[in-house]
C-alpha positions, 0 to 999 in steps of 0.5 A, a space after each residue: 499499499 502507498 504510504 502517502 499524505 494529503 494536504 488537508 486543504 484538499 479534503 471535501 467536507 460535508 455535514 448532513 442529517 445529523 451525521 457525524 462530521 466527515 470528509 471525502 478522503 481524495 480531492 478531485 485534483 487527484 480523481 482527475 489524475 487517476 494515479 491513486 484511485 483506478 478509472 473503474 472506481 471513478 464516474 464522470 458526469 457532465 451533469 447530475 442524471 438521477 436516473 443514471 447517477 442513482 444506479 451507479 451509487 447503488 452499485 459502488 455501494 454493492 461493491 461486489 468486487 471489494 474495490 473499496 466503492 467509488 467516486 462520482 464526479 459531477 461537472 465534468 464531461 467523460 471520453 471513455 471513462 476519461 476526463 475531458 478538458 477544459 473542464 465544465 463544472 457546475 453552475 453555481 446556483 444548481 449546487 444546492 438544488 443538485 445536492 437535495 435532489 442526490 440525497 432525495 433520490 437516495 432515499 429509493 435504495 433498499 436498505 437505507 444508504 446515504 453516500 459521502 458528498 462534497 463541493 470542491 472549487 478547482 480551476 476556478 470551477 464548482 464541482 460535486 463529488 459523490 463518495 460511495 464506500 461499500 455498504 455494510 448492509 449489502 446487497 442494495 437495490 435501486 428502482 429501474 427507473 424514475 417512474 412513480 408506478 415502477 416497483 422493479 427493483 434491481 441489484 446493480 453492480 460494477 463491471 470494470 468501468 460500467 454499472 450493470 444489471 447483474 447475471 442470475 450467478 453475480 446476483 447469488 455471488 452478491 447475496 452470498 459474498 456481501 451480505 452483511 460486513 461483519 462489525 469488527 471487519 468495518 471501517 471506523 471513519 471517526 478514528 485515525 491511523 494514530 489511534 492504533 498503538 505500535 506497543 501493543 501491536 508489537 507485544 501481540 505479534 510477539 506474543 502469538 510469534 508472528 514473523 510480522 514482529 521483526 517488520 514491526 520493528 523496522 518497516 512502515 507502520 501502514 503497511 504493517 497495519 495492512 498486512 494485518 488487515 486492521 485497517 482499510 485498504 484503499 490508497 486514498 483512505 487509510 482507517 482502522 477497522 473496528 477490530 483494530 481499535 478493540 485490541 490495538 488502542 489504548 482507550 477503545 471506548 472512545 469509539 465503542 462506549 460501555 467497552 468494558 468488564 464490571 465485576 460488582 460484589 454483593 457481599 451482604 446480598 442484593 438488598 445490602 448496603 455493601 457494594 463493591 465494584 470494580 471495572 476494567 478497561 483498555 484494549 479487550 484482550 487486556 481488560 478480559 486479562 485484568 478481570 480473570 486475574 482479579 477474579 483469582 486473587 479476589 473471588 476464588 477461594 479454597 478450603 479442606 472438606 473432610 469426608 466420612 468415608 475417605 482418610 484424606 482430605 479434599 480441597 474444594 473451591 467455591 468456583 473453580 476458575 476454569 469454569 469462571 475463566 471459560 465463561 467470561 472469555 465466552 462473553 467477551 468472544 461473543 459481545 456485541 461491541 456496537 451495543 451500548 451494553 457492558 459485560 457485567 460479572 454479578 458475585 452474590 453470596 451463593 452464585 455469580 452471573 456473567 451477564 452479556 449482550 451478544 452481537 453478530 458473528 465476528 471474523 477477526 475478534 474471535 481469531 485474535 482471541 483464539 491466538 492468545 489462548 483467550 479462547 478456544 472459539 465458538 461454541 467450545 466452552 460449556 463442556 469446559 464449564 460443565 468439566 470444571 464444575 463437575 470435577 470440583 463437584 459443584 452445582 450445575 450451571 444455568 444459561 439463560 437467553 431470550 428468542 432474540 438472544 438479545 442477552 445471555 447469562 451464565 449462572 455458576 452456583 457456589 460449592 455447598 461446602 462454603 455455604 455450611 459456615 453461613 448457614 451454621 451461623 444463621 442457626 446459632 443466631 436462632 435465625 431461620 436457616 435461608 434456603 440455597 441460592 435464595 435471593 433477598 426478598 423484595 423490600 416492597 409488595 408486588 403492586 408497589 414495585 411494578 408501579 416503581 417500574 412502570 414510572 422508570 419505564 416512562 422515564 427512561 424509555 430505552 432502559 435495559 433490563 440490567 439497569 433494572 436489575 441494578 435500580 430495583 435490586 431484583 434478579 433478571 427473572 423477577 424483572 421479567 415477570 413483573 415486565 410480562 405482568 405490566 404487557 399482559 395489563 396493557 400498561 406497557 408495550 415493547 417497540 421494535 427489537 429486544 436490542 434496539 426498541 424502547 418501551 411506551 407507557 400506556 396512559 
């Protein structure tokens, strides 16, 4: 990959529909030269032609050959795909109407896709540049015609320098290859190359024994990141991918809010005043390791248990570390980093709950975690958890989710030997023996608690079940039962998905 830097003054800038400030990554001077961006990725238009240009926007967004999308330059006459000089430009009084029409026509694309538009002045003339990167929700379709009664839609693609209708085989390829780009493999437009830390990269390469480690000490940083597939590969647009920021940025939570692991201890039970919270941030493999080290040092304990039928005593653990390690690693592996929900480890007297919010399958994130020996991969951890618990003589775990897999809970119960002392102490004090694995009863009556939760849903329609659990010191099952009752009573309804929807309180 060429290692070059562009003059910031050459960047085309725009703001639209509340989007974050961005810039077209190259200049019209560069596009006119064809030196950096291949001619096949550029389309020149003398004027804005909605019918033809919308098809090209659709084709670039589909990016069947993974070229990185393309550009449409309005105001330039073309001959066989090359610009014709002298340049025509766009009349100044048409710039605004053209832009509005472009945005309006792009709303006809399905699923939703909005290109990036900029205005540039070059050689005393004005031009509109439309940048159409490959979309995250491919494949896209465009109306075949601009007629009002048209219902036919086409998944346009690029072949060489032309926008065409795909053949049956090409359309199958489009659906198979470009279905949804995994979140970790997407380019992060808000980040810069400087957000990637060379020390973190080198430590990782050294740990896994990569041949790139030696190259990292002497070679070009951009080329190194390209070899690792953690940046975009477009020569005119060098940006980190999400996976690069997850592992090799010192503060990934700048780009992915709530990227952290919280370990919350309730020594006196859920209703007690004593709550100890520890938060672990940073690169996701580092926060996982630090959280696991804390669990090993501060949570896991052991004791000698004597058996009547054995001469030797046995060591048992309150929770076998191997089971906790695998459960937490699985939560990190499957977590949806595009979701504003953290991973929470809730440590109670008789159990540990690991609450996470799964996302789509990841390609690169899982590979890196496996290379670092932090997970064995997809769906491999349950057997390991069960075996570790069985060897320790611990109760069987519980795993909980919903139909949409919007959340996942791993629930591990304490070894019974660690409950005996507590039970004995309560009995000595004349207290009623509390059943194992019991939770603190609700301090309020059911009807009163329902009203409190209903008020909370009205105040914060986007509140999550985890936040409700924290606010009312209730278990997830208790929260789910109350919400179920409220819905059956017609007092509340859910709009949208479990993950991205909101609560609507009925008056």
